[in-house]
C-alpha positions in Angstrom: 10.7 13.4 -2.3 11.5 14.0 1.3 13.4 11.3 3.2 11.4 8.3 4.2 11.2 8.2 8.0 10.7 4.7 9.4 9.3 6.1 12.7 6.3 7.3 10.8 5.4 3.7 9.8 3.7 1.0 11.8 6.4 -1.5 10.4 9.9 -0.6 9.4 9.9 -0.5 5.6 13.7 -0.3 5.1 15.8 -2.9 3.5 16.9 -4.5 6.8 16.7 -8.0 8.4 13.4 -8.8 10.1 12.9 -6.7 13.3 10.6 -6.8 16.2 7.8 -4.3 16.4 9.1 -0.9 17.4 7.7 2.6 17.9 10.2 5.5 17.8 9.1 8.9 18.8 10.6 11.9 17.0 10.0 15.7 17.0 8.8 16.1 20.5 8.7 19.7 21.8 8.7 18.8 25.5 10.9 20.9 27.7 13.2 19.0 30.0 12.4 18.7 33.7 13.4 21.8 35.7 13.0 23.0 39.2 11.6 26.6 39.6 13.8 29.5 40.4 12.5 32.8 41.7 15.0 35.7 41.6 14.4 38.7 43.7 14.3 42.0 41.7 15.9 44.2 44.4 19.2 44.2 46.3 18.3 43.6 50.0 19.0 46.5 52.4 21.5 46.0 55.2 18.5 45.7 57.5 14.8 45.5 56.7 12.9 48.6 57.3 9.5 46.8 57.3 8.6 43.5 58.8 5.7 41.2 58.2 4.6 37.6 57.3 4.2 36.0 53.9 3.7 32.4 52.8 5.7 30.1 50.6 3.7 27.0 49.5 1.4 27.7 52.5 4.2 27.9 55.1 4.4 31.1 57.1 7.7 33.1 57.0 7.8 35.9 59.6 10.4 38.6 59.1 11.1 41.5 61.5 12.2 45.0 60.8 15.9 45.1 61.2 16.5 41.6 59.9 19.7 41.4 57.9 19.9 39.6 54.5 21.6 36.6 56.2 18.7 36.5 58.7 16.1 36.6 55.9 17.8 33.8 54.2 18.1 31.7 57.4 14.4 32.2 58.3 13.2 31.0 54.9 15.5 28.0 55.0 14.3 27.1 58.5 10.7 27.2 57.4 10.9 25.4 54.0 14.2 23.6 53.5 14.5 21.1 51.8 11.5 21.7 49.5 12.6 25.3 48.9 16.0 26.8 49.6 17.0 30.5 49.8 20.3 32.1 48.9 21.8 35.5 48.2 23.0 36.1 44.6 24.7 39.5 44.1 22.8 40.8 47.1 19.4 39.6 45.7 17.2 36.9 47.2 16.9 33.7 45.2 14.5 30.9 45.9 14.9 27.5 44.3 12.5 24.5 44.5 13.9 21.1 45.3 12.8 19.4 42.1 10.5 19.5 39.0 7.6 18.4 41.2 7.8 21.4 43.6 6.4 24.8 42.9 7.1 28.1 44.7 3.8 29.7 45.5 4.3 33.1 47.3 1.1 34.2 49.0 -0.4 35.7 52.2 -1.1 39.4 53.0 2.3 40.8 53.7 3.0 44.5 53.8 3.7 45.7 50.2 6.6 47.7 51.4 8.3 44.7 52.8 7.8 42.7 49.6 9.3 45.6 47.7 12.4 45.4 49.9 12.6 41.6 49.3 12.1 42.1 45.5 9.3 39.4 45.6 5.7 39.4 44.3 2.6 37.4 45.2 2.5 34.7 42.5 2.4 31.0 41.7 5.7 29.9 40.2 5.5 26.4 38.8 8.4 24.1 37.9 8.8 22.6 34.4 7.3 19.1 34.2 4.8 17.2 32.1 1.7 18.6 33.9 2.8 22.2 34.1 3.6 22.1 30.3 0.1 20.9 29.6 1.5 17.7 28.0 -0.7 15.6 30.3 -3.3 16.2 32.9 -4.0 14.8 36.3 -5.3 11.1 36.1 -4.7 10.7 32.4 -3.2 7.4 31.3 -0.9 6.0 28.6 -1.5 2.3 28.0 1.2 0.4 26.2 0.0 -3.0 25.1 2.8 -5.4 23.9 1.9 -8.9 22.7 -1.6 -8.4 24.1 -0.4 -7.5 27.6 -1.2 -3.9 28.8 1.2 -1.7 30.7 -0.4 1.4 32.2 1.2 4.7 33.1 -0.9 7.1 35.2 -0.1 10.8 35.2 -0.5 13.1 38.2 1.1 14.3 41.4 -0.1 11.6 43.7 1.8 8.5 44.9 2.7 6.1 42.2 1.8 8.7 39.5 4.0 10.3 36.9 4.4 14.1 36.5 8.0 14.4 35.2 10.1 13.0 32.4 12.4 11.4 35.0 9.5 9.7 36.7 8.2 8.6 33.3 11.6 7.1 32.5 11.7 5.3 35.8 8.2 3.9 35.3 9.0 2.7 31.8 12.0 0.9 33.1 9.6 -1.4 35.1 8.2 -2.8 31.9 8.7 -6.6 32.0 11.7 -7.6 29.8 9.7 -10.5 28.5 7.3 -8.0 26.8 9.8 -5.4 25.6 11.6 -2.2 26.5 10.7 1.4 26.6 12.7 4.6 27.2 12.7 8.4 26.8 15.2 10.5 25.0 14.8 14.3 24.9 11.0 13.9 25.3 10.7 11.2 22.6 9.5 7.8 23.6 10.9 4.6 22.1 9.1 1.2 22.6 10.4 -2.1 21.3 8.8 -5.5 21.5 10.8 -8.4 22.9 9.7 -11.0 20.3 9.0 -11.0 16.5 5.9 -13.2 16.2 2.8 -12.2 14.2 1.0 -11.4 17.5 3.9 -9.4 19.0 2.5 -6.1 18.2 2.6 -2.7 20.0 -0.6 -0.7 20.5 -0.7 2.6 22.4 -4.0 3.7 23.9 -5.2 5.7 26.9 -6.5 9.2 27.6 -3.1 11.0 27.2 -1.9 12.1 23.8 1.0 9.9 22.5 1.9 12.8 20.1 3.4 14.8 22.9 6.0 12.1 23.2 6.8 12.2 19.5 4.7 9.2 18.6 3.2 9.4 15.2 1.9 5.9 14.8 0.2 4.2 17.7 0.4 0.6 16.3 3.5 -1.3 15.4 4.1 -4.7 13.8 7.1 -6.9 13.3 8.8 -5.6 10.2 10.3 -7.4 7.2 10.7 -4.5 4.7 7.0 -4.0 4.0 4.6 -1.2 3.9 1.2 -1.9 5.5 -2.0 -0.5 4.0 -2.5 1.7 7.1 0.7 3.6 6.1 -0.1 4.0 2.4 -0.6 7.8 2.5 2.6 8.3 4.4 4.4 6.0 2.0 3.1 7.7 -1.2 4.0 11.2 0.3 7.6 10.1 1.0 8.3 8.2 -2.3 8.2 8.7 -6.0 6.8 6.6 -8.8 9.2 4.3 -10.6 7.0 3.2 -13.5 5.3 -0.1 -14.1 6.1 -3.3 -16.0 4.1 -6.3 -17.2 5.4 -9.7 -15.9 3.9 -13.1 -16.6 3.2 -16.1 -14.3 3.8 -19.7 -15.2 0.6 -20.0 -17.1 1.4 -16.9 -19.2 -1.2 -14.6 -17.6 0.0 -10.9 -17.5 0.6 -9.3 -14.1 1.0 -5.5 -13.7 4.0 -4.7 -11.4 4.1 -1.2 -10.0 7.4 0.3 -8.7 8.2 3.2 -6.4 11.5 4.7 -5.1 12.0 6.2 -1.6 15.1 8.1 -0.5 16.3 7.0 2.9 19.5 9.0 3.4 21.0 12.1 1.8 24.4 13.7 1.3 22.8 17.0 2.2 22.3 15.8 5.8 25.8 14.4 6.1 25.0 10.9 4.9 25.1 9.1 1.6 22.5 9.5 -1.1 20.6 6.2 -0.6 17.4 4.9 -2.2 15.2 1.8 -1.7 13.1 0.3 -4.4 9.6 -1.0 -3.6 7.1 -3.1 -5.7 3.4 -3.3 -5.1 2.5 -6.6 -3.5 -1.3 -6.0 -3.2 -3.3 -3.3 -4.9 -6.3 -4.0 -2.6 -4.6 -4.3 0.7 -6.4 -2.8 3.8 -5.5 -2.4 7.4 -2.5 -4.3 8.5 -2.0 -6.3 5.3 1.1 -5.7 3.2 0.6 -3.3 0.3 4.2 -2.7 -0.9 7.4 -4.7 -0.4 11.0 -3.5 -0.3 13.2 -5.0 -3.0 15.8 -5.6 -0.3 18.9 -3.6 -1.2 20.2 -0.1 -0.7 21.0 1.8 -3.9 23.8 4.3 -3.1 25.0 7.1 -5.4 28.2 9.1 -5.5 28.6 12.8 -6.1 28.6 12.1 -9.9 25.1 10.6 -9.8 26.4 7.1 -10.5 25.7 4.0 -8.4 28.5 3.2 -5.9 28.8 0.3 -5.4 27.2 -1.0 -8.6 24.1 -3.1 -8.4 24.0 -4.7 -11.8 21.3 -7.3 -11.1 18.8 -7.8 -8.3 16.8 -11.0 -7.9 13.3 -10.7 -6.3 12.8 -14.1 -4.8 9.3 -15.5 -4.4 7.7 -12.4 -5.8 3.9 -12.3 -5.4 1.6 -9.6 -6.8 -2.1 -9.6 -6.0 -1.9 -13.2 -4.9 -0.2 -14.4 -8.2 3.2 -16.0 -7.7 5.8 -14.9 -10.2 8.7 -17.0 -8.7 12.0 -15.2 -9.0 12.1 -12.1 -11.1 15.5 -10.6 -11.8 16.0 -6.9 -12.3 18.9 -6.2 -14.6 20.2 -2.6 -14.3 23.6 -3.0 -16.0 26.5 -0.7 -15.4 24.6 2.6 -16.0 20.9 1.6 -15.9 20.2 3.8 -12.8 21.6 7.2 -12.1 20.7 10.0 -9.6 20.5 13.5 -10.8 18.8 16.4 -9.0 15.3 17.3 -10.1 13.6 20.5 -9.0 10.3 18.6 -8.8 11.7 15.7 -6.9 10.5 13.2 -9.5 11.9 10.1 -11.2 12.3 10.0 -15.0 12.0 6.5 -16.4 13.8 6.5 -19.8 13.5 2.8 -20.5 11.8 0.0 -18.6 11.5 -3.3 -20.4 10.9 -7.0 -19.7 11.5 -10.3 -21.5 8.4 -12.2 -20.4 5.5 -13.2 -22.7 1.8 -13.9 -22.4 0.5 -17.4 -23.0 0.5 -18.4 -26.7 -0.7 -21.2 -29.0 1.4 -22.8 -31.7 0.2 -21.5 -35.0 2.7 -22.4 -37.7 5.8 -24.5 -38.2 8.6 -23.6 -40.6 12.2 -24.6 -41.4 15.0 -22.1 -41.4 17.9 -22.1 -43.7 20.0 -23.3 -40.8 17.9 -26.5 -40.5 16.0 -25.4 -37.4 12.3 -26.2 -37.1 10.7 -23.0 -35.9 7.4 -22.7 -34.2 5.4 -19.4 -34.3 3.0 -18.7 -31.5 0.0 -16.4 -31.1 1.8 -14.1 -28.6 4.2 -13.1 -31.3 7.1 -15.3 -30.0 9.0 -17.8 -32.1 10.9 -20.8 -30.7 13.3 -23.3 -32.2 11.6 -26.6 -31.7 14.1 -29.0 -33.3 17.1 -29.0 -35.7 17.8 -31.0 -38.9 21.5 -31.8 -38.8 23.5 -31.8 -42.0 26.2 -34.5 -42.4 28.8 -35.6 -44.9 30.7 -38.8 -45.6 34.2 -39.4 -46.8 32.8 -42.1 -49.1 29.4 -40.8 -50.0 29.2 -43.0 -53.2 29.5 -46.1 -51.0 26.4 -45.5 -49.0 23.9 -48.3 -49.3 20.5 -47.4 -50.7 17.5 -48.7 -48.7 13.7 -48.3 -49.0 12.1 -44.9 -48.5 14.7 -42.9 -50.3 17.2 -43.4 -47.5 20.8 -44.5 -47.3 22.7 -46.7 -44.9 26.2 -46.3 -43.7 28.8 -48.9 -44.9 32.4 -49.6 -44.0 33.4 -48.0 -47.3 31.4 -44.8 -46.8 32.8 -44.2 -43.3 30.9 -42.5 -40.4 28.9 -39.3 -40.7 30.7 -36.0 -40.3 28.2 -33.6 -38.7 28.1 -29.9 -39.2 28.6 -30.0 -43.0 28.1 -26.9 -44.9 24.9 -26.3 -46.8 21.4 -25.0 -46.5 18.0 -26.3 -46.0 15.2 -24.5 -47.7 11.8 -25.0 -46.2 8.5 -25.4 -48.1 10.5 -26.2 -51.3 11.0 -29.3 -53.4 14.5 -30.3 -54.4 15.2 -29.9 -58.1 15.7 -33.2 -60.0 19.3 -34.1 -61.2 17.8 -36.5 -63.9 18.5 -35.9 -67.7 14.9 -35.7 -68.9 15.8 -36.0 -72.6 17.9 -39.1 -72.1 15.3 -40.7 -69.9 12.5 -40.0 -72.4 14.7 -41.5 -75.2 15.2 -44.6 -73.2 11.5 -44.7 -72.5 10.6 -44.5 -76.2 13.1 -47.3 -77.1 11.8 -49.5 -74.3 8.2 -48.9 -75.5 9.1 -49.7 -79.1 10.8 -52.9 -78.1 7.8 -53.9 -76.0 5.5 -53.2 -79.0 7.6 -55.3 -81.4 7.8 -58.2 -78.9 4.0 -58.1 -78.6 3.6 -58.5 -82.4 5.9 -61.5 -82.5 4.0 -63.2 -79.8 0.7 -62.4 -81.5 1.9 -63.9 -84.9 3.2 -67.0 -83.2 -0.1 -67.5 -81.5 -2.0 -67.2 -84.8 0.2 -69.9 -86.4 -0.4 -72.3 -83.6 -4.1 -71.8 -83.9 -4.1 -72.6 -87.6 -2.1 -75.8 -87.1 -4.5 -77.0 -84.5 -7.4 -76.4 -86.9 -5.7 -78.5 -89.7 -5.3 -81.5 -87.4 -9.0 -81.5 -86.6 
């Protein structure tokens, strides 16, 4: 991946505090303003052999046979100074225009022999400025609209028009400070809005080409570490895929989170190897809406490929993906979770990317663990401890008072419960009886026999009473 260049984006995507809209030109090939210099090709003779008249910028310059080099110089200066000045350099005639707006056009119908003596030719010699370079044309405009208020620059050679970089700089300096600032550096134009509101945008229009001033994007917005949909192609070209992970919202619905890495500084260019992590905020973003968001921190790497300083965790506050709020999602890198090593293809290798979220689930079964915990199993494969059965012991367990329902009550003799007693709880099982079955059956038989014997005694007694009553009758 090549370095991410913020100037190629309509909003600065780097991990920086919020900034006002800004357009930064880069890569301009404009030449700096320069006056024109015409150097004679011949050393002037001590006195001209031939005389005649020629023109410079339409002004006649009459020379006579016998004129000395000093007289030639003086006659040109007298006719044209200060727009064009003449001097002698190593015996040769040199003509220099006053500024980058002034050309030196040599014309007329002078004797060729005289022009040969002067070392001059009939020609139009332009200075170096915006118009002569073909960067702009007469009457073209550049309209800079900041916060809805336009500021127009008109190019040309007339009054109030701009033809040089110096004039352009002076014109940009008249931009009202309440709107913003604009300046030129080595042919590159930089424009910054004064405020950071949602409507404080910068838009460049007009008939002149902004590209000649290094301007790649003609619209800029206040930035907060985001990538707008308009810049998606540029962003994808200057970043590498970082994998994807499934997160879950509060209702348990799955959300696909896409990640990308962009390198913003390099040791190869004298800086520090630095990367920014982005996550996709909207997969359907268009126009000026946010498509990707910076995670908000610089990942820097040393010569050994290890993070320096270490970023062990990174909270992503108020994370939203495709309109679904995920709250705060924390990325845990650990001490060696991210490294930087050179790759001939400029790609990122994701060895492990995991998450600890779960989809929504319904309670399906409940069980009891041997530690006494009541465990719920859910349809999403997750298990949770719902409650815990606490084991307790008593110093005087035999003095507990039995009450209804197979329960016992604490007494003064038993003492209070001692929680955390050793032992196990076995779920879905019945406790084995500690009763002596043979002894209990023996007691049952004896009791049954005693009951049967008593029943016979009562029956015999009843018969005797009945017979006695019959005799009395």
